[in-house]
VOGU-667602 format. One record per residue: x, y, z of N, C-alpha, C in turn; residue in three letters. Coordinates in steps of 0.2 Angstrom, whole numbers, padded with zeros to 4 digits, always signed. Example, Ala and Ser with C-alpha at 12.3 -4.5 7.8 and 13.67 -1.06 7.14 Angstrom:
residues 2
+0066-0028+0039+0062-0022+0039+0066-0016+0039ALA+0064-0011+0035+0068-0005+0036+0064+0000+0039SER
This chain:
residues 442
+0004-0006+0000+0000+0000+0000+0005+0006+0000UNK+0010+0006+0004+0014+0011+0004+0018+0012-0002UNK+0020+0007-0006+0023+0007-0012+0018+0011-0018UNK+0012+0009-0017+0007+0012-0022+0007+0020-0020UNK+0006+0022-0014+0006+0028-0012+0012+0032-0015UNK+0018+0029-0014+0024+0032-0017+0024+0033-0024UNK+0022+0028-0028+0022+0028-0035+0016+0034-0037UNK+0011+0034-0034+0006+0039-0035+0009+0046-0035UNK+0013+0047-0029+0016+0054-0027+0021+0056-0033UNK+0025+0051-0035+0030+0052-0040+0027+0054-0046UNK+0022+0050-0048+0018+0051-0054+0015+0059-0054UNK+0012+0060-0049+0009+0067-0048+0015+0073-0049UNK+0021+0072-0046+0026+0077-0046+0028+0077-0054UNK+0029+0071-0057+0032+0071-0064+0027+0075-0069UNK+0020+0074-0068+0015+0077-0072+0015+0084-0071UNK+0016+0086-0064+0016+0094-0063+0022+0097-0066UNK+0028+0094-0065+0034+0096-0068+0033+0097-0076UNK+0030+0092-0079+0029+0092-0086+0024+0098-0088UNK+0019+0099-0084+0015+0104-0086+0018+0111-0085UNK+0022+0112-0080+0025+0118-0078+0030+0120-0084UNK+0034+0114-0086+0039+0115-0091+0036+0117-0098UNK+0030+0114-0099+0027+0115-0105+0024+0122-0106UNK+0021+0124-0100+0017+0130-0100+0022+0136-0100UNK+0028+0135-0097+0033+0140-0097+0038+0140-0103UNK+0037+0135-0107+0042+0135-0113+0041+0141-0118UNK+0046+0143-0120+0047+0149-0125+0049+0147-0131UNK+0047+0151-0137+0048+0148-0143+0056+0150-0145UNK+0058+0146-0151+0064+0149-0154+0062+0152-0160UNK+0063+0159-0161+0060+0163-0166+0065+0163-0172UNK+0063+0162-0177+0068+0163-0183+0065+0170-0186UNK+0070+0175-0187+0068+0181-0189+0073+0184-0194UNK+0071+0189-0197+0075+0193-0202+0078+0198-0199UNK+0085+0198-0199+0089+0204-0197+0090+0209-0202UNK+0087+0214-0201+0087+0220-0206+0091+0226-0203UNK+0095+0228-0208+0100+0234-0206+0102+0237-0213UNK+0104+0244-0212+0105+0248-0217+0112+0246-0220UNK+0113+0247-0226+0120+0246-0229+0124+0252-0227UNK+0130+0251-0226+0135+0256-0225+0138+0259-0231UNK+0139+0266-0231+0141+0270-0236+0136+0272-0241UNK+0130+0272-0240+0125+0274-0244+0122+0281-0242UNK+0123+0286-0245+0121+0293-0243+0117+0297-0248UNK+0117+0303-0248+0113+0307-0252+0106+0307-0251UNK+0102+0309-0255+0095+0310-0254+0091+0304-0255UNK+0094+0298-0257+0091+0292-0258+0089+0289-0252UNK+0084+0285-0252+0083+0280-0246+0088+0275-0245UNK+0090+0274-0239+0095+0269-0238+0093+0263-0239UNK+0098+0259-0243+0097+0252-0244+0097+0248-0238UNK+0095+0242-0238+0095+0238-0232+0097+0231-0234UNK+0099+0227-0230+0101+0220-0230+0096+0216-0226UNK+0095+0210-0228+0091+0205-0224+0095+0199-0223UNK+0095+0197-0217+0099+0190-0216+0095+0186-0210UNK+0095+0180-0211+0091+0176-0206+0095+0176-0199UNK+0091+0176-0194+0093+0176-0188+0089+0172-0183UNK+0092+0170-0177+0088+0165-0173+0088+0169-0165UNK+0082+0168-0163+0082+0171-0156+0079+0166-0151UNK+0084+0164-0146+0082+0159-0141+0079+0163-0135UNK+0072+0162-0133+0069+0166-0129+0070+0162-0122UNK+0071+0166-0116+0071+0163-0110+0068+0168-0105UNK+0065+0167-0100+0063+0171-0094+0068+0172-0089UNK+0073+0168-0089+0078+0169-0084+0085+0168-0087UNK+0089+0173-0086+0096+0173-0089+0100+0167-0087UNK+0099+0164-0082+0103+0159-0079+0101+0152-0083UNK+0095+0152-0087+0093+0146-0090+0095+0146-0097UNK+0098+0140-0099+0101+0140-0106+0097+0134-0109UNK+0094+0135-0115+0090+0129-0118+0095+0124-0121UNK+0093+0118-0121+0096+0113-0124+0096+0114-0132UNK+0091+0117-0134+0090+0118-0142+0096+0122-0144UNK+0100+0125-0140+0105+0130-0143+0110+0125-0147UNK+0110+0119-0146+0115+0115-0149+0112+0113-0156UNK+0105+0115-0158+0102+0113-0164+0102+0119-0169UNK+0106+0124-0169+0106+0130-0173+0106+0127-0180UNK+0101+0130-0185+0102+0127-0192+0108+0130-0195UNK+0110+0126-0200+0117+0127-0203+0117+0134-0208UNK+0110+0136-0210+0109+0142-0214+0109+0148-0210UNK+0110+0148-0204+0110+0154-0200+0117+0155-0197UNK+0120+0161-0198+0126+0163-0196+0126+0163-0188UNK+0132+0160-0185+0132+0161-0178+0132+0168-0175UNK+0134+0173-0179+0134+0180-0177+0127+0183-0176UNK+0122+0179-0179+0115+0181-0179+0111+0177-0175UNK+0114+0174-0170+0111+0170-0165+0111+0174-0158UNK+0105+0175-0155+0104+0179-0149+0101+0175-0144UNK+0102+0176-0138+0099+0173-0132+0096+0179-0128UNK+0089+0179-0129+0086+0185-0126+0082+0183-0120UNK+0083+0187-0115+0080+0186-0108+0074+0191-0108UNK+0068+0188-0107+0062+0192-0107+0058+0190-0100UNK+0060+0194-0095+0057+0192-0088+0049+0192-0088UNK+0046+0197-0093+0039+0197-0093+0035+0191-0097UNK+0039+0187-0100+0037+0182-0105+0032+0184-0111UNK+0033+0190-0112+0029+0193-0118+0030+0189-0124UNK+0037+0187-0126+0039+0184-0132+0038+0177-0131UNK+0034+0174-0126+0033+0167-0125+0025+0166-0127UNK+0022+0170-0130+0014+0169-0131+0014+0164-0136UNK+0009+0160-0135+0007+0154-0139+0006+0155-0146UNK+0004+0161-0148+0003+0163-0155+0010+0163-0159UNK+0016+0163-0155+0023+0164-0158+0026+0157-0158UNK+0021+0151-0156+0023+0145-0157+0018+0140-0160UNK+0017+0141-0167+0012+0137-0170+0014+0129-0170UNK+0009+0126-0171+0010+0118-0171+0014+0116-0177UNK+0018+0111-0175+0023+0108-0180+0019+0106-0186UNK+0022+0109-0192+0018+0108-0198+0013+0112-0200UNK+0012+0117-0196+0007+0123-0197+0009+0127-0204UNK+0005+0129-0208+0006+0133-0213+0008+0140-0211UNK+0004+0143-0207+0005+0149-0204+0011+0150-0199UNK+0015+0155-0200+0020+0156-0196+0020+0163-0193UNK+0023+0164-0187+0023+0171-0184+0028+0175-0189UNK+0027+0181-0189+0032+0186-0192+0036+0189-0187UNK+0043+0189-0189+0048+0192-0185+0053+0196-0188UNK+0055+0201-0186+0060+0206-0189+0064+0209-0183UNK+0071+0209-0184+0075+0212-0178+0080+0217-0182UNK+0081+0222-0179+0086+0227-0182+0089+0231-0177UNK+0096+0234-0178+0099+0238-0173+0094+0244-0171UNK+0095+0246-0165+0090+0252-0163+0095+0258-0160UNK+0094+0264-0163+0098+0270-0161+0094+0274-0156UNK+0096+0274-0150+0093+0278-0145+0094+0285-0146UNK+0089+0290-0145+0090+0297-0146+0084+0300-0142UNK+0085+0306-0140+0079+0310-0136+0074+0312-0142UNK+0068+0313-0140+0063+0315-0144+0062+0322-0144UNK+0060+0325-0149+0058+0332-0150+0051+0334-0149UNK+0047+0329-0149+0040+0330-0147+0039+0333-0140UNK+0034+0338-0140+0033+0342-0134+0031+0338-0128UNK+0026+0333-0129+0024+0328-0124+0029+0323-0122UNK+0035+0323-0125+0040+0318-0123+0046+0321-0121UNK+0047+0328-0122+0053+0331-0120+0054+0331-0113UNK+0050+0331-0109+0050+0330-0101+0054+0325-0099UNK+0054+0319-0103+0058+0313-0101+0065+0314-0102UNK+0068+0318-0106+0075+0319-0107+0077+0326-0107UNK+0075+0329-0101+0076+0336-0099+0084+0337-0097UNK+0087+0332-0096+0094+0332-0094+0098+0332-0101UNK+0104+0336-0101+0108+0337-0107+0113+0331-0107UNK+0113+0327-0102+0118+0321-0102+0115+0315-0103UNK+0117+0311-0107+0115+0304-0109+0118+0299-0103UNK+0113+0295-0101+0116+0290-0096+0121+0285-0098UNK+0125+0283-0094+0130+0278-0096+0127+0272-0098UNK+0121+0271-0095+0117+0265-0097+0116+0264-0104UNK+0116+0269-0108+0114+0269-0115+0120+0266-0119UNK+0126+0266-0116+0132+0263-0119+0131+0256-0120UNK+0128+0253-0125+0127+0246-0125+0125+0245-0133UNK+0124+0239-0135+0120+0237-0141+0113+0237-0140UNK+0109+0240-0144+0102+0240-0144+0099+0237-0150UNK+0094+0234-0149+0090+0231-0155+0082+0232-0153UNK+0079+0233-0159+0071+0232-0159+0069+0226-0162UNK+0064+0223-0160+0061+0217-0162+0053+0218-0163UNK+0051+0217-0169+0044+0218-0171+0041+0211-0173UNK+0036+0209-0169+0033+0202-0171+0025+0203-0172UNK+0023+0198-0175+0016+0197-0176+0014+0189-0176UNK+0009+0188-0171+0008+0181-0170+0003+0178-0176UNK+0002+0172-0176-0002+0169-0181-0009+0171-0180UNK-0012+0171-0186-0020+0174-0186-0021+0181-0183UNK-0015+0184-0183-0015+0192-0181-0018+0192-0174UNK-0016+0187-0170-0018+0187-0163-0015+0192-0159UNK-0008+0193-0160-0004+0198-0156+0001+0202-0160UNK+0002+0208-0158+0007+0212-0161+0012+0214-0155UNK+0018+0214-0157+0023+0215-0151+0029+0219-0154UNK+0031+0224-0150+0037+0228-0152+0041+0228-0146UNK+0047+0226-0146+0052+0226-0140+0058+0230-0142UNK+0061+0233-0137+0067+0236-0137+0072+0232-0132UNK+0077+0230-0135+0082+0225-0131+0089+0229-0130UNK+0092+0227-0124+0099+0230-0123+0103+0224-0122UNK+0109+0224-0125+0114+0219-0124+0121+0222-0122UNK+0124+0221-0117+0131+0223-0116+0135+0223-0122UNK+0139+0228-0124+0143+0228-0130+0147+0222-0131UNK+0146+0219-0137+0149+0214-0140+0147+0207-0138UNK+0141+0207-0134+0138+0201-0132+0132+0200-0137UNK+0129+0193-0136+0124+0191-0140+0118+0189-0135UNK+0117+0193-0129+0113+0191-0124+0109+0197-0122UNK+0104+0199-0126+0101+0205-0124+0095+0204-0119UNK+0093+0209-0115+0088+0209-0111+0082+0213-0113UNK+0076+0211-0113+0071+0216-0115+0070+0221-0110UNK+0070+0227-0112+0069+0233-0108+0062+0236-0108UNK+0059+0236-0114+0053+0239-0116+0049+0234-0121UNK+0042+0233-0119+0038+0229-0124+0031+0233-0124UNK+0030+0234-0130+0023+0236-0132+0019+0231-0135UNK+0013+0229-0133+0009+0223-0136+0002+0226-0137UNK-0001+0222-0142-0008+0224-0144-0012+0217-0146UNK-0017+0216-0143-0021+0209-0144-0027+0211-0149UNK-0027+0217-0152-0032+0218-0157-0029+0221-0163UNK-0024+0217-0166-0020+0219-0172-0025+0221-0178UNK-0031+0218-0178-0036+0219-0183-0043+0219-0180UNK-0046+0224-0181-0053+0225-0177-0058+0228-0182UNK-0064+0225-0181-0070+0227-0184-0075+0229-0179UNK-0078+0234-0181-0083+0237-0176-0089+0240-0179UNK-0095+0240-0176-0101+0243-0178-0102+0250-0177UNK-0105+0253-0182-0106+0261-0182-0110+0262-0176UNK-0107+0268-0172-0111+0271-0166-0109+0268-0160UNK-0106+0261-0160-0104+0258-0154-0098+0260-0151UNK-0097+0260-0144-0090+0262-0141-0085+0256-0142UNK-0079+0258-0143-0074+0253-0145-0067+0254-0141UNK-0064+0249-0141-0057+0249-0137-0052+0246-0142UNK-0046+0250-0143-0041+0247-0146-0035+0245-0142UNK-0034+0239-0141-0029+0237-0136-0022+0239-0137UNK-0019+0241-0132-0012+0242-0132-0009+0243-0124UNK-0004+0239-0123-0001+0238-0117+0006+0239-0116UNK+0010+0241-0111+0017+0241-0111+0019+0238-0105UNK+0026+0236-0105+0029+0234-0099+0036+0236-0100UNK+0039+0238-0094+0046+0241-0093+0050+0237-0088UNK+0055+0234-0090+0059+0230-0086+0061+0234-0079UNK+0059+0231-0074+0060+0235-0067+0067+0236-0065UNK+0072+0231-0068+0078+0232-0067+0082+0237-0070UNK+0079+0240-0075+0082+0245-0079+0082+0252-0075UNK+0087+0256-0076+0087+0263-0073+0081+0267-0076UNK+0079+0266-0082+0074+0270-0086+0067+0268-0083UNK+0067+0263-0079+0060+0261-0077+0056+0266-0073UNK+0060+0270-0069+0056+0275-0064+0057+0282-0067UNK+0059+0283-0074+0060+0290-0076+0054+0293-0080UNK+0048+0289-0079+0043+0292-0083+0042+0289-0090UNK+0036+0291-0093+0034+0288-0099+0029+0292-0103UNK+0028+0292-0109+0024+0296-0113+0020+0291-0118UNK+0013+0292-0119+0010+0288-0124+0007+0292-0130UNK+0007+0289-0135+0005+0293-0141+0001+0289-0146UNK-0005+0291-0148-0009+0287-0153-0010+0291-0159UNK-0008+0289-0165-0009+0292-0171-0013+0288-0176UNK-0017+0292-0180-0021+0289-0185-0018+0289-0192UNK-0018+0285-0197-0015+0285-0203-0020+0282-0208UNK-0021+0285-0214-0025+0282-0219-0024+0285-0226UNK-0022+0281-0230-0020+0283-0237-0016+0289-0238UNK-0010+0289-0234-0005+0293-0234-0007+0300-0230UNK-0013+0300-0227-0014+0306-0222-0015+0303-0215UNK-0012+0308-0210-0012+0306-0203-0014+0312-0199UNK-0016+0310-0193-0018+0315-0188-0016+0312-0181UNK-0015+0316-0176-0014+0314-0169-0020+0314-0166UNK-0021+0308-0163-0028+0306-0160-0027+0308-0152UNK-0022+0306-0149-0021+0308-0142-0014+0307-0140UNK-0011+0311-0136-0005+0311-0133-0005+0313-0126UNK-0001+0308-0122-0001+0310-0115+0006+0309-0112UNK+0008+0314-0108+0014+0314-0104+0013+0312-0098UNK+0015+0306-0097+0014+0302-0090+0019+0305-0084UNK+0024+0308-0086+0028+0311-0081+0025+0317-0077UNK+0023+0322-0082+0019+0328-0079+0012+0327-0079UNK+0009+0321-0080+0001+0320-0080-0002+0325-0084UNK+0000+0326-0091-0004+0331-0095-0005+0328-0102UNK-0011+0329-0104-0014+0327-0110-0013+0333-0116UNK-0010+0331-0122-0009+0336-0127-0016+0340-0129UNK-0015+0346-0131-0021+0350-0133-0024+0347-0139UNK-0021+0344-0143-0023+0341-0149-0027+0335-0149UNK-0030+0333-0143-0034+0327-0142-0040+0327-0146UNK-0041+0322-0149-0047+0321-0154-0054+0320-0149UNK-0059+0323-0152-0065+0322-0147-0068+0315-0147UNK-0069+0313-0141-0072+0306-0140-0067+0301-0139UNK-0060+0303-0139-0055+0298-0138-0052+0299-0131UNK-0051+0294-0127-0048+0294-0120-0044+0288-0118UNK-0041+0289-0113-0037+0283-0110-0040+0281-0103UNK-0038+0275-0101-0040+0273-0094-0033+0276-0090UNK-0033+0282-0087-0027+0284-0085-0025+0281-0078UNK-0029+0278-0075-0028+0274-0069-0024+0268-0071UNK-0028+0265-0075-0025+0258-0078-0018+0259-0081UNK-0017+0265-0084-0011+0266-0088-0005+0267-0083UNK-0006+0270-0077+0000+0271-0072+0000+0264-0069UNK-0005+0261-0067-0004+0255-0063-0003+0248-0066UNK-0005+0248-0072-0004+0241-0076-0001+0242-0083UNK+0000+0248-0085+0003+0250-0092-0002+0249-0097UNK-0008+0250-0096-0014+0249-0100-0015+0255-0104UNK-0012+0255-0110-0012+0261-0114-0018+0261-0120UNK-0023+0257-0119-0028+0256-0124-0032+0262-0125UNK-0033+0263-0132-0037+0270-0134-0044+0268-0133UNK-0048+0272-0130-0056+0271-0130-0059+0276-0134UNK-0063+0274-0139-0067+0278-0143-0074+0278-0141UNK-0078+0283-0139-0084+0283-0136-0089+0281-0141UNK-0089+0283-0148-0093+0282-0153-0090+0280-0159UNK-0090+0274-0162-0087+0272-0168-0090+0276-0174UNK-0086+0279-0178-0088+0283-0184-0085+0280-0190UNK-0088+0282-0196-0085+0279-0202-0078+0282-0203UNK-0076+0288-0201-0069+0291-0203-0064+0288-0198UNK-0066+0284-0193-0062+0280-0189-0058+0275-0192UNK-0061+0272-0198-0058+0267-0201-0051+0269-0204UNK-0046+0264-0203-0039+0266-0205-0034+0262-0200UNK-0028+0265-0200-0022+0262-0196-0021+0266-0190UNK-0020+0263-0184-0019+0266-0178-0012+0264-0176UNK-0008+0269-0174-0001+0267-0171-0001+0270-0164UNK+0001+0265-0159+0001+0266-0152+0009+0266-0151UNK+0012+0271-0148+0019+0272-0147+0019+0274-0139UNK+0024+0270-0137+0026+0271-0129+0033+0274-0129UNK+0034+0280-0126+0041+0283-0125+0043+0282-0119UNK+0050+0280-0118+0054+0280-0112+0059+0285-0114UNK+0063+0287-0109+0069+0292-0110+0074+0288-0116UNK+0074+0292-0121+0078+0289-0127+0076+0283-0130UNK+0071+0280-0128+0068+0274-0131+0061+0275-0133UNK+0059+0271-0139+0052+0271-0141+0050+0264-0144UNK+0044+0262-0143+0042+0256-0146+0035+0256-0148UNK+0033+0254-0154+0026+0255-0156+0023+0249-0159UNK+0016+0248-0159+0012+0243-0163+0008+0246-0168UNK+0006+0243-0173+0001+0246-0177-0006+0241-0177UNK-0011+0245-0178-0018+0241-0177-0022+0244-0183UNK-0026+0239-0186-0030+0241-0191-0037+0240-0189UNK-0041+0246-0190-0048+0246-0187-0053+0248-0194UNK-0058+0244-0195-0063+0244-0200-0070+0245-0197UNK-0073+0250-0199-0080+0251-0197-0084+0247-0201UNK-0088+0242-0199-0092+0238-0203-0100+0239-0201UNK-0104+0242-0206-0111+0243-0204-0115+0240-0210UNK-0119+0235-0209-0123+0232-0215-0129+0237-0217UNK-0132+0237-0223-0136+0241-0225-0144+0240-0223UNK-0147+0245-0223-0155+0245-0222-0158+0245-0229UNK-0163+0240-0230-0166+0239-0236-0173+0242-0236UNK-0175+0245-0241-0182+0247-0243-0184+0246-0250UNK-0190+0243-0251-0193+0242-0258-0199+0247-0259UNK-0198+0250-0266-0203+0255-0268-0206+0253-0275UNK-0212+0254-0277-0217+0256-0272-0220+0251-0267UNK-0223+0253-0262-0225+0250-0256-0232+0251-0254UNK-0237+0246-0254-0236+0240-0257-0236+0240-0265UNK-0234+0234-0267-0233+0234-0275-0240+0233-0278UNK-0241+0237-0283-0248+0237-0286-0249+0230-0290UNK-0256+0228-0291-0258+0222-0294-0255+0223-0302UNK-0253+0217-0304-0251+0217-0311-0255+0212-0315UNK-0256+0213-0321-0260+0209-0326-0254+0206-0331UNK-0256+0200-0334-0251+0197-0339-0250+0203-0345UNK-0243+0203-0347-0241+0208-0352-0239+0215-0349UNK-0240+0216-0343-0239+0222-0340-0231+0222-0337UNK-0228+0228-0337-0221+0228-0335-0221+0233-0328UNK-0219+0230-0323-0220+0233-0317-0212+0235-0314UNK-0211+0241-0313-0204+0244-0311-0204+0244-0303UNK-0199+0241-0301-0198+0240-0293-0191+0242-0291UNK-0189+0246-0286-0183+0249-0284-0182+0247-0277UNK-0176+0245-0275-0173+0243-0269-0168+0248-0267UNK-0168+0251-0262-0163+0256-0259-0160+0253-0253UNK-0153+0253-0253-0149+0250-0248-0145+0256-0246UNK-0146+0258-0239-0144+0264-0236-0141+0263-0229UNK-0136+0268-0228-0132+0267-0221-0127+0262-0220UNK-0124+0260-0226-0119+0255-0225-0112+0257-0226UNK-0107+0253-0223-0100+0255-0224-0096+0248-0222UNK-0091+0247-0226-0088+0250-0231-0092+0250-0238UNK-0089+0252-0243-0092+0253-0249-0094+0246-0253UNK-0091+0241-0251-0092+0234-0255-0099+0232-0253UNK-0103+0231-0259-0110+0229-0258-0112+0225-0264UNK-0115+0220-0264-0118+0216-0269-0126+0216-0269UNK-0130+0219-0274-0137+0219-0274-0140+0214-0279UNK-0145+0210-0278-0148+0206-0282-0156+0205-0280UNK-0160+0201-0285-0167+0200-0284-0168+0193-0284UNK-0173+0191-0280-0175+0184-0280-0183+0184-0280UNK-0185+0178-0283-0193+0178-0283-0195+0171-0281UNK-0200+0171-0276-0202+0164-0274-0209+0164-0276UNK-0211+0159-0280-0218+0158-0283-0222+0154-0278UNK-0229+0154-0280-0234+0150-0276-0232+0143-0275UNK-0227+0140-0280-0226+0133-0279-0220+0132-0274UNK-0218+0138-0271-0212+0137-0266-0205+0137-0269UNK-0205+0138-0275-0198+0137-0278-0195+0145-0279UNK-0189+0145-0278-0185+0152-0278-0181+0152-0284UNK-0181+0157-0288-0177+0158-0293-0174+0166-0293UNK-0168+0166-0296-0164+0173-0296-0167+0177-0302UNK-0168+0183-0300-0170+0188-0306-0164+0192-0309UNK-0158+0191-0306-0152+0196-0308-0152+0201-0303UNK-0147+0206-0306-0145+0212-0301-0149+0217-0303UNK-0153+0217-0309-0157+0223-0310-0152+0229-0313UNK-0154+0235-0313-0150+0241-0315-0147+0244-0309UNK-0140+0244-0307-0137+0246-0301-0135+0254-0302UNK-0137+0257-0298-0136+0265-0298-0129+0266-0295UNK-0126+0272-0296-0120+0273-0293-0121+0274-0285UNK-0115+0274-0281-0116+0275-0274-0116+0282-0272UNK-0120+0284-0267-0120+0290-0264-0118+0290-0257UNK-0113+0295-0255-0111+0295-0248-0115+0301-0244UNK-0117+0299-0238-0121+0303-0233-0116+0307-0229UNK-0119+0312-0225-0115+0316-0221-0112+0312-0215UNK-0114+0306-0214-0110+0303-0208-0105+0298-0211UNK-0104+0298-0218-0099+0294-0221-0102+0287-0224UNK-0108+0285-0222-0111+0279-0225-0113+0280-0232UNK-0114+0275-0235-0116+0275-0242-0123+0273-0243UNK-0126+0275-0249-0132+0272-0251-0132+0270-0259UNK-0135+0265-0260-0135+0262-0268-0142+0259-0269UNK-0144+0259-0275-0151+0257-0277-0150+0252-0283UNK-0155+0247-0283-0156+0243-0290-0163+0244-0292UNK-0164+0244-0298-0171+0245-0301-0172+0238-0305UNK-0178+0235-0305-0179+0229-0308-0186+0230-0312UNK-0186+0228-0318-0192+0228-0322-0195+0222-0323UNK-0201+0221-0320-0204+0214-0320-0209+0214-0326UNK-0207+0210-0331-0211+0209-0337-0215+0203-0336UNK-0221+0203-0334-0225+0197-0332-0227+0193-0338UNK-0226+0195-0344-0227+0191-0350-0221+0186-0351UNK-0214+0189-0349-0209+0185-0350-0206+0181-0345UNK-0208+0184-0338-0204+0181-0333-0209+0174-0330UNK-0215+0173-0332-0219+0168-0331-0220+0168-0323UNK-0223+0173-0320-0224+0174-0313-0230+0171-0310UNK-0234+0168-0315-0240+0164-0312-0244+0169-0309UNK-0247+0167-0303-0251+0171-0300-0248+0176-0295UNK-0241+0176-0295-0237+0180-0291-0234+0176-0286UNK-0231+0180-0281-0227+0177-0276-0223+0182-0272UNK-0218+0180-0269-0214+0185-0264-0207+0187-0268UNK-0207+0194-0269-0201+0197-0272-0196+0199-0267UNK-0190+0197-0267-0185+0199-0262-0179+0202-0265UNK-0177+0208-0262-0171+0211-0263-0165+0209-0258UNK-0160+0207-0261-0155+0204-0257-0148+0208-0257UNK-0146+0210-0252-0140+0214-0251-0134+0210-0247UNK-0128+0208-0251-0123+0204-0247-0117+0210-0246UNK-0115+0210-0239-0111+0215-0237-0106+0212-0232UNK-0100+0215-0231-0095+0212-0226-0099+0211-0219UNK-0103+0216-0218-0107+0216-0211-0112+0211-0211UNK-0114+0207-0216-0119+0202-0216-0124+0203-0222UNK-0128+0198-0223-0133+0198-0229-0140+0201-0226UNK-0143+0205-0230-0149+0208-0227-0154+0206-0233UNK-0161+0206-0231-0166+0204-0236-0172+0208-0235UNK-0175+0210-0240-0181+0214-0239-0186+0211-0244UNK-0193+0209-0242-0197+0206-0246-0204+0209-0247UNK-0207+0208-0253-0214+0211-0253-0218+0206-0258UNK-0225+0206-0257-0229+0201-0261-0230+0205-0268UNK-0230+0201-0273-0231+0203-0280-0237+0199-0282UNK-0243+0202-0284-0249+0198-0287-0250+0199-0294UNK-0252+0194-0297-0253+0195-0304-0261+0192-0305UNK-0265+0197-0308-0272+0194-0309-0273+0193-0317UNK-0278+0190-0318-0281+0188-0326-0276+0184-0330UNK-0272+0179-0326-0268+0175-0330-0271+0170-0334UNK-0269+0167-0339-0272+0162-0343-0273+0155-0341UNK-0269+0153-0336-0270+0146-0334-0271+0146-0327UNK-0278+0146-0325-0280+0146-0318-0278+0140-0315UNK-0277+0141-0308-0275+0135-0304-0281+0131-0302UNK-0280+0125-0299-0286+0121-0297-0290+0124-0292UNK-0287+0129-0287-0291+0132-0282-0296+0137-0286UNK-0293+0141-0291-0298+0145-0295-0303+0142-0299UNK-0301+0136-0302-0306+0132-0306-0311+0130-0302UNK-0310+0128-0295-0315+0126-0291-0320+0131-0289UNK-0316+0137-0288-0320+0143-0286-0325+0145-0292UNK-0322+0145-0298-0327+0146-0304-0333+0141-0305UNK-0331+0135-0303-0337+0130-0304-0342+0132-0298UNK-0339+0134-0292-0344+0136-0287-0348+0142-0289UNK-0345+0146-0291-0349+0152-0294-0354+0151-0299UNK-0352+0146-0304-0357+0144-0309-0363+0140-0306UNK-0361+0136-0301-0367+0132-0298-0372+0137-0294UNK-0369+0142-0291-0373+0147-0287-0377+0151-0293UNK-0374+0153-0298-0378+0157-0303-0383+0152-0306UNK-0381+0146-0308-0386+0141-0310-0393+0140-0306UNK-0391+0140-0299-0396+0139-0294-0400+0145-0294UNK-0397+0151-0294-0401+0157-0294-0406+0158-0300UNK-0403+0157-0306-0408+0157-0312-0413+0152-0311UNK-0412+0146-0309-0417+0141-0308-0423+0144-0303UNK-0420+0147-0298-0425+0149-0293-0429+0155-0296UNK-0426+0159-0300-0430+0165-0303-0435+0162-0308UNK-0433+0158-0312-0437+0154-0317-0443+0151-0314UNK-0441+0147-0308-0447+0144-0305-0452+0149-0302UNK-0449+0154-0299-0453+0160-0296-0458+0163-0302UNK-0455+0164-0307-0459+0167-0313-0464+0162-0315UNK-0463+0156-0316-0467+0151-0318-0473+0151-0314UNK-0471+0150-0307-0477+0149-0302-0481+0155-0302UNK-0479+0161-0303-0482+0167-0303-0487+0167-0309UNK-0484+0165-0315-0488+0165-0321-0494+0160-0320UNK-0493+0154-0317-0498+0149-0316-0504+0152-0311UNK-0502+0156-0306-0507+0158-0302-0512+0163-0305UNK-0509+0168-0309-0513+0172-0312-0518+0169-0318UNK-0515+0164-0321-0520+0160-0326-0525+0157-0322UNK-0524+0154-0316-0530+0151-0312-0535+0157-0311UNK-0532+0162-0308-0537+0168-0306-0541+0170-0312UNK-0539+0170-0318-0542+0172-0324-0547+0168-0326UNK-0546+0162-0325-0551+0156-0327-0556+0157-0322UNK-0555+0158-0316-0561+0158-0311-0566+0164-0312UNK-0563+0169-0314-0567+0175-0316-0571+0174-0322UNK-0569+0171-0327-0573+0169-0333-0578+0165-0332UNK-0577+0160-0327-0583+0156-0325-0588+0159-0321UNK
């Protein structure tokens, strides 16, 4: 009995150790090492080189992975780095896809040049004219995106000069790399940051900046100086931060009180430390499905050979992508497509949403609508499929249905009975008058 208890305890310990090891495991990241070519000057953009590199991630600098002995032959030893990330930001599961997965995380590493910022809401972080000795090291920036756009990470790392063992100093992350939101609803664009508490820059203050960019145009949405606790005067209406969560938990998420069409575009969340910055890019799309209406309403009665014009208006939708079509469901329950009709050009409303129409000509002599049925306008949009239906009735058709034939027989029988009744009444009246005349003559 004691032996069974001992075996059970050992098994439990082994399973626990396995789970802990598995849950704390960090990926080995294959990245592109990108840097500018030396000797390129003038007014041209600097040429860059790309070279494969390998990042071994660990949460403790004293832990060395056994996988370091398995460095691929196509990667130069000079581009192999042993990164210490105490926050385990780089250990996210989206950076470790299953073996054989088609989707791979995206990773890029490059040298980082630390410098003071000239932005007025960041200047307070570097008010001293002397750069700290702490900056005399090799600095790198790493940009990563997890599979399925689950996570975006930007990290600044510091390595003692000449070594390949950088420590993560600043990480900025977002769990909403790609966001869709409904019009008029409040929304949140996720952004958080972590500063290595062992760094001298940890207690020197921070600044947060949100910028919007779309088709080459940009604007400042919100900027906050965390050192002096001041918001920039250029703050966009309806945009704010959770300032308490920002200071306590590094929650730099942007809160928009009401989503509008002009909010669609790219957003850049940048976190500044003295001489350092890291940023993540998010994509926001406002998606609002259309509202449909059919005119005229109700549809007038049609006779065989008549052409009936019907219009369907789709309004209040965004983005512009929309497919309009018509369907008809007859009395037999069968549905058939009537095509797209004549599509009009789109029109933009004051709130940025769009309106588009389709016009359909119902030729009852060609379409074989029978006695009529249900006419439906169908709108296919990224926000969902919408339908609007109305009843179309055709009278005086040449091939009556069984129900109509029975009704006609019923009417004929009623008329026949009525005629017989009138005839019998008249005959009876005539007989009575003849009898009376005969009695008078007698």
